[in-house]
C-alpha positions, 0 to 999 in steps of 0.5 A: 945222851949216855955218860960212862965212868969205867975204874975197872970192870967191877967198878963201872957207872953209866948214867942215861938222860931221857928226853922226859927229864929222867936220869937212869942209872947203872953201877957195878961197884965190887959185888954190888950192884946199884941201879934207879931213875932219878928226876933231873931238875937242873941238878945231879941228884946226890945218889949219882954224884956218890955213885960217881965217887965210889967208881973213881976211888983208888 
């Protein structure tokens, strides 16, 4: 499953859930690219919630 946030072409975030319990994410915020993998233990890691907030900022 993949979730996507799209604010504009330079403010996007994609998060994919793997069957082995990992969250893979990639974000484009202005000129910055952020991506990685975090384990999922029932709570969304802080780095991902922070990225959601940054993408949604006006």
